[in-house]
N, C-alpha and C positions, 0 to 999 in steps of 0.2 A: 842266412840259412835258406835252402830252397823250401818252397811250399810242399813240393813232391819230389821224393827221391825214387828214381826208377832203378830197379836192380834187375840185371839180366843174367840169364844163364844160357849160354848158347854153344853148340858144337859147330854148326855150319854158318851161323850168322843170322838165321831167321828172327830169332828173339831180339837180337840187337836192331835189326831193321824196324820191327814193330815198335820197339822202345823209342827209337829216334823219331819216328813218325808220331807217336803219342805225345812225346815231349813237345814237339812243335805245335800240336793241337792244344795241349795244356797251356802253353805260353801264349798262344793266340787268344785263349780265354782268360788271360791275366794272372796265371799261376807262374811262379818261378819253378825251375826244375833243375835237377842234377841227375845225370845218368851215369851209373857205375856198372861196368861190366865185370861180373865176378868179384865183388868186393869182399873183404874180410870184415869181420864184426867191428874192428876198430876204425873202419872207413865210414861207418854208418852213423847218422845222428840217432841217439837213443830216444828221441821223441819226434812227433810229427807224422807225416804221411809217406808210407812206402808203397810203391807199385812194383809187384814182382812180375817179371815176364821171363818165362823159361820154357825151353824145349825139353823134351824127354828122348832119351836114345836108349838103344838096347832094350833090356827087359824092365822098363820103368826107371831107368838110371838117370841120375842128374848129370848135366853136362859138367865135364872136368873143371870148368872155371867157377862153378857154383858149389861144388863139393866141399871145399875148405870152410865156406860160410856155414853150410849145412852141419858139418861136423863140429864147428865152433859152438853153434846153437845147442846141439845135443849135449856137448861136454860141459859148457859153461853155464847153460840156462840163465842168460842175462835177463834182467828185468826190463821187459818191453811194454809195461803197462801204459806208457805214454805214446805208444805207436799205434797208428790205425793204418790198415793196409788193404789193398786190392790185389787180385792175383789173376794172371792170364797164363794159360798153358797152351803149348803147341805140341801136337803129336798126331799119330796116325791111329785111327780106329781099327786098323788091321791087327793091332796088338791088344791083348787083354789088359795090358798095363798102360792104356791110353791116358796120357797126361799124368803119369805116375809121379814125375818129378815135382810138378806144382803142388800135387796133393802132400807129398812128403814135407816140402818146405813150409807150406801153410800150416801144416799140423805142428811143426816146431815153432813157428811164430806164435801160434795160439798157446802152446804149452808154455812160452815164456811171457804170456799176459797180453800179447797184442790183440787188438780188436779188429775183425774183419769188417770192411765196409762193402756191402753189396755181395753178390754171388761171384764165384770164380767163373771166368769165361774159359771154356775149353774149345780150341779151334782144331778141327780135324783138317790137316793140311791136304788131304785128299779131295776135300770139298772146296777148298779155298786156294786157288793159285796165288792170291795175294792176301796173306793173313792180316795185313794192315786194315783191310776193308772191314771184317767183322770187329776187329779190335776198336776201330774208330767209332762204329755204332755203339759198342758197349761203353766206350769212353764217354759218350755223350750222357748217358744215364748215369754213370758213375760220377761225374763231375757234379751233377745235380745232387747226389747223395752228400757229397763233400760240402756243398754250400748249405745243405739243410741239417748237417750234422752238428 
């Protein structure tokens, strides 16, 4: 089983690029990873460490590939007490629903008993042409929280 399961929600591929970059950095640091683009609940381990990376589109909407997981979490309320997670959102501050998708999913993770590690990183894509850069900086601190946890 992977040390870190990366879960992506993406419409145009930005979150997937960030996930692939962070998976590489985690593996360089000695972690094993598994990256799942828009997984269903049955695809995920019910324990361990998850890293959610999702974009937001429309008025705070989830990407189409992440919506089924979100709906399963709301309907089934699985026991995620053995899951610890981090979260990264990509969005535009031009919208009042900036990073609304990551907020919705992390709320469901917590409602199911998952414990968040560190603060959620919200990347304003208008400020960062390459969202992998702020994500990599955040990951360096997050990896330390994993080791100390």
